[in-house]
C-alpha positions, 0 to 999 in steps of 0.5 A: 076695946078700940085698938088704934093701929099706928100710921105708917110713918108715925107712932101712937102719939099721933092719936093722943092729942087728936082722936083720943080726947074726942072718944067717950071715957067709957071706951077702952082705947089701946094704942099700938106703937109703930113696931116697924119704925121703932125697931127698924125690923124689916117685914117681908110684906104688909101681911107679915106686919099685920100678922105681928100686930094680930099676934101681939093683940092675942098675946097681950089678951087685949081682946076678950070675948072675941070682940074689938074695934080696929081703927087707924089712919095713914097719909 
């Protein structure tokens, strides 16, 4: 799968009309929404936020066979 992490001040919707239509239909695309922005949870560090996303990817079994591509953008 190609997992797109959210930009810091936006959500997964920023990819829907821009990047997603340009990707092959054969690629499984997973959009993660901006948990920090939506839930207003204060993470102590960037590493804590990154760890949250890694745990989410593992819990949801998004990555199979330990293979995936990560991507995203930010201002």
